[in-house]
Structure formats: structure tokens, C-alpha cells
Backbone as CSV, one residue per row, in Angstrom:
resi,resn,N_x,N_y,N_z,CA_x,CA_y,CA_z,C_x,C_y,C_z
1,MET,-44.722,94.420,-23.181,-44.158,93.212,-22.390,-44.589,93.826,-20.937
2,ASN,-44.848,92.855,-19.875,-45.640,93.268,-18.837,-44.505,93.632,-17.609
3,ALA,-44.505,93.921,-16.411,-43.525,94.636,-15.282,-42.615,92.909,-15.474
4,VAL,-43.152,91.693,-15.180,-42.173,90.644,-14.785,-41.463,90.272,-15.993
5,HIS,-41.835,90.389,-16.964,-41.117,90.570,-18.262,-39.447,91.072,-18.287
6,VAL,-40.218,92.420,-18.055,-39.080,93.615,-18.106,-38.067,93.389,-16.842
7,GLY,-38.421,92.671,-15.748,-37.789,92.528,-14.894,-37.065,91.348,-14.470
8,ALA,-37.342,90.633,-15.629,-36.069,89.542,-15.789,-35.116,89.780,-16.902
9,LEU,-35.862,90.923,-17.548,-34.810,91.521,-19.112,-33.676,92.264,-17.778
10,THR,-34.215,93.106,-17.258,-33.235,94.067,-16.209,-32.476,92.886,-15.699
11,LEU,-33.022,91.949,-14.789,-32.113,91.533,-14.070,-30.613,90.997,-14.864
12,ALA,-31.080,90.532,-16.006,-30.082,89.869,-16.856,-29.245,90.536,-17.473
13,LEU,-29.365,91.637,-17.913,-28.403,93.098,-18.157,-27.767,93.193,-16.649
14,ALA,-28.136,93.163,-15.643,-27.713,93.418,-14.444,-26.761,92.539,-14.498
15,ASP,-26.695,91.416,-14.241,-25.846,90.370,-14.247,-24.771,90.557,-15.347
16,ALA,-25.311,90.721,-16.740,-24.096,90.818,-17.970,-23.262,91.947,-17.711
17,CYS,-23.612,92.839,-16.652,-22.698,93.933,-16.286,-21.694,93.512,-15.465
18,GLN,-22.025,92.769,-14.474,-20.932,92.252,-13.483,-20.121,91.387,-14.137
19,ASP,-20.652,90.510,-14.911,-19.525,89.397,-15.757,-20.228,89.056,-17.222
20,PRO,-19.890,89.819,-18.171,-20.516,89.954,-19.285,-19.919,88.588,-20.133
21,ILE,-19.026,88.004,-20.028,-18.557,86.428,-20.915,-19.366,85.664,-19.936
22,ALA,-19.557,85.832,-18.875,-20.588,84.325,-17.968,-21.405,84.624,-18.213
23,ALA,-22.143,85.697,-18.351,-23.590,85.282,-18.196,-24.284,85.772,-19.320
24,ILE,-23.883,85.901,-20.380,-24.140,86.127,-22.039,-23.626,85.356,-22.927
25,GLN,-24.320,84.849,-23.834,-24.216,84.106,-25.021,-23.481,84.674,-26.028
26,PRO,-22.324,83.764,-27.112,-21.471,84.508,-28.229,-22.746,85.126,-29.148
27,TYR,-23.123,85.722,-29.940,-24.039,86.185,-31.030,-22.929,85.804,-32.313
28,GLY,-23.273,84.630,-32.764,-22.922,84.228,-34.447,-21.348,83.937,-33.823
29,ALA,-20.087,84.006,-34.387,-19.052,83.546,-34.009,-18.697,83.994,-32.459
30,ASP,-17.714,83.664,-31.721,-17.586,83.772,-30.534,-16.561,85.129,-30.708
31,ASP,-16.787,86.461,-30.887,-15.289,87.172,-31.108,-15.222,87.909,-29.618
32,GLY,-16.501,87.898,-28.717,-15.923,88.309,-27.338,-16.526,89.351,-27.234
33,VAL,-17.256,90.017,-28.305,-17.595,91.462,-28.325,-19.168,91.489,-28.915
34,MET,-19.520,90.962,-29.826,-21.394,90.582,-29.880,-21.498,89.596,-29.742
35,ARG,-22.759,90.043,-28.409,-23.344,88.675,-27.717,-25.012,88.605,-27.588
36,MET,-25.055,87.775,-27.229,-26.980,87.851,-27.007,-27.074,87.750,-25.713
37,LEU,-28.249,87.827,-24.960,-28.983,88.237,-23.723,-30.148,87.048,-24.211
38,VAL,-30.767,86.116,-23.834,-32.294,85.278,-23.922,-32.740,85.037,-22.867
39,THR,-34.095,85.398,-22.143,-34.633,85.400,-20.910,-36.147,84.631,-21.826
40,ASP,-37.091,84.068,-20.917,-38.098,83.670,-21.785,-38.528,84.452,-22.311
41,HIS,-39.097,85.529,-22.074,-39.760,86.028,-23.021,-39.339,87.288,-23.894
42,ALA,-38.047,87.563,-23.778,-37.257,88.661,-24.749,-36.176,88.121,-25.019
43,PHE,-35.028,88.577,-26.219,-34.119,88.489,-27.159,-33.707,89.669,-27.076
44,ALA,-32.146,89.901,-26.627,-30.886,90.807,-26.846,-30.120,91.044,-27.512
45,VAL,-29.477,91.690,-28.516,-28.594,92.004,-29.152,-27.415,92.920,-28.209
46,LEU,-26.088,92.214,-27.966,-25.351,93.598,-26.749,-24.130,93.451,-27.685
47,LEU,-23.716,94.596,-27.195,-21.750,94.955,-28.092,-21.123,95.491,-27.187
48,LEU,-20.223,94.351,-26.552,-18.756,94.909,-25.679,-18.170,95.676,-25.642
49,GLY,-18.099,96.353,-25.213,-16.720,97.280,-24.995,-15.823,97.397,-24.107
50,HIS,-14.709,95.908,-23.974,-14.146,95.886,-22.945,-13.267,97.027,-22.652
51,VAL,-12.336,97.355,-23.415,-12.136,98.815,-22.839,-12.523,99.782,-21.946
52,SER,-13.962,100.409,-22.705,-14.916,101.228,-21.910,-15.411,100.670,-20.982
53,LYS,-15.356,99.390,-20.997,-16.056,98.670,-19.784,-17.615,98.838,-20.048
54,THR,-18.512,98.770,-21.381,-19.655,99.819,-21.787,-20.229,98.224,-22.244
55,ILE,-21.584,98.264,-21.868,-22.114,97.349,-23.125,-23.700,97.760,-23.744
56,THR,-23.460,97.992,-24.672,-24.362,98.760,-25.883,-25.308,97.988,-26.003
57,VAL,-27.020,98.189,-26.005,-28.250,97.036,-25.986,-28.358,98.308,-27.642
58,LEU,-28.272,96.901,-28.569,-28.340,97.038,-30.395,-29.512,96.141,-30.505
59,GLN,-30.020,95.528,-29.865,-31.567,95.235,-30.447,-32.555,94.676,-28.986
60,VAL,-33.612,94.802,-29.177,-34.469,93.780,-27.918,-35.414,93.361,-28.466
61,THR,-35.866,91.982,-28.596,-37.099,91.610,-29.401,-37.947,91.169,-28.587
62,TYR,-39.019,91.372,-28.379,-40.333,90.341,-27.194,-40.669,89.693,-27.963
63,LEU,-40.756,88.360,-27.249,-40.810,87.042,-27.729,-42.073,86.377,-27.360
64,GLY,-42.845,86.933,-26.552,-44.447,86.848,-26.245,-44.472,85.849,-25.095
């Protein structure tokens, strides 16, 4: 991944930190916990911790 692709993923993750439900899409059933973040070159699966206000990155896949 080059710097531009990493930058896009970083900005998308920053947006997710501000408003995770609005910034990222449900992953599978919309349970409000498992979410996915998709950019032009990357796909990430995230776990939201609403009480602890955390986002855990479970997987990042480079799409090319």
C-alpha cells in the first residue's frame, strides 16, 4: 500500500472515530457492533465498543 492509500484509510478511520454509525457500514446483520469501512483500495472490519467508546480493527484487506 502506498502513502495515498494509507492516507485514505487513515482519514476514513478518523471519521469513524467521530461518528462510527454514520461513517461506516454494517458488516452482516446490522447489530451496531460489527461494521465495515471501505475505501477505493482497502476494506476493514471493525468492532465498535459503545460503552468504552473504542474501535478495534479486526481485519484490513488491501484491494489493490
